C-alpha positions as CSV (number, residue, x, y, z in Angstrom):
1,I,116.0,82.8,48.3
2,M,116.9,84.1,44.9
3,L,113.3,83.8,43.9
4,L,112.3,86.0,46.8
5,Y,114.7,88.7,45.8
6,L,113.6,88.6,42.2
7,K,109.9,88.7,43.2
8,Q,110.4,91.5,45.6
9,A,112.3,93.6,43.1
10,W,109.6,93.0,40.4
11,E,106.8,93.8,42.8
12,S,108.5,97.1,43.9
13,R,108.8,98.1,40.2
14,V,105.1,97.2,39.5
15,R,104.0,99.2,42.6
16,A,105.9,102.2,41.1
17,G,103.9,101.8,37.9
18,N,106.8,100.3,35.9
19,D,105.7,97.0,34.4
20,T,107.2,96.9,30.9
21,Q,109.5,94.2,29.6
22,E,112.5,96.5,30.1
23,D,111.5,97.0,33.7
24,L,111.2,93.3,34.2
25,L,114.8,92.9,33.0
26,Y,115.9,95.7,35.3
27,A,114.1,94.1,38.3
28,I,115.7,90.7,37.6
29,R,119.2,92.3,37.4
30,E,118.5,94.3,40.6
31,G,117.3,91.3,42.5
32,A,120.1,89.0,41.3
33,V,122.8,91.5,42.1
34,L,121.7,91.6,45.7
35,R,122.5,87.9,46.0
36,V,125.9,87.8,44.4
37,R,128.0,88.7,47.4
38,P,126.3,86.4,49.9
39,K,126.4,83.6,47.5
40,A,130.1,84.2,46.6
41,M,131.0,84.4,50.3
42,T,129.2,81.2,51.1
43,V,130.8,79.3,48.2
44,A,134.3,80.6,48.9
45,V,134.2,79.6,52.6
46,I,132.9,76.1,51.9
47,I,135.4,75.5,49.1
48,A,138.2,76.9,51.3
49,G,137.2,74.4,54.0
50,L,137.1,71.5,51.6
51,V,140.4,72.2,49.7
52,P,142.6,70.9,52.5
53,I,140.6,67.7,52.6
54,M,140.9,67.3,48.9
55,F,144.7,67.7,48.9
56,G,145.5,66.2,52.3
57,A,147.5,63.0,52.7
58,G,147.4,60.9,55.8
59,T,145.2,58.5,57.7
60,G,141.6,58.5,56.3
61,S,142.4,61.0,53.6
62,E,141.2,58.6,50.8
63,V,137.8,58.3,52.4
64,M,137.5,62.0,53.1
65,Q,138.5,62.9,49.5
66,R,135.7,60.7,48.2
67,I,133.2,62.5,50.6
68,A,134.5,66.0,49.8
69,A,134.7,65.7,46.0
70,P,130.9,65.7,45.3
71,M,130.5,68.6,47.8
72,V,133.1,70.7,45.9
73,G,131.3,69.9,42.6
74,G,128.0,70.9,44.1
75,M,129.5,74.1,45.4
76,I,130.7,75.0,41.9
77,T,127.5,74.1,40.1
78,A,124.8,75.2,42.6
79,P,125.8,78.9,42.5
80,L,125.8,78.8,38.7
81,L,122.3,77.4,38.7
82,S,121.0,80.0,41.1
83,M,122.8,82.9,39.5
84,F,122.1,82.2,35.8
85,V,119.4,79.6,35.4
86,V,116.9,80.7,38.1
87,P,116.8,84.4,36.8
88,A,116.4,83.2,33.2
89,V,113.5,80.9,34.1
90,Y,111.9,83.6,36.1
91,L,112.1,86.0,33.1
92,I,110.6,83.4,30.8
93,L,107.7,82.6,33.3
94,R,107.0,86.3,33.9
95,R,106.9,87.0,30.2
96,Q,104.4,84.1,29.7
97,Q,102.3,85.4,32.5
98,A,102.3,88.9,31.1
99,K,101.1,87.5,27.7
100,S,98.3,85.6,29.3
101,D,97.1,88.7,31.3
């Protein structure tokens, strides 16, 4: 979904006649900012649901903790990937595409 927002922001800047490197950076920031709140809300809700499982004690808690631990790790690393790595790679690829045009 992040790529769709980045592409949409860039295409709207290009249609307006703004297709410089600075405009590319602005479009990436604009597209990424639109995804911050939905991503943060999703991660917060999922982690809030998994925290009781991680710190619970009782019947079956050992098994559930082993199931929940990778999910918590994924919910910490996946947003970092989509918020930082995907926009950076998009910038690199767009710059290379602009050089080849």
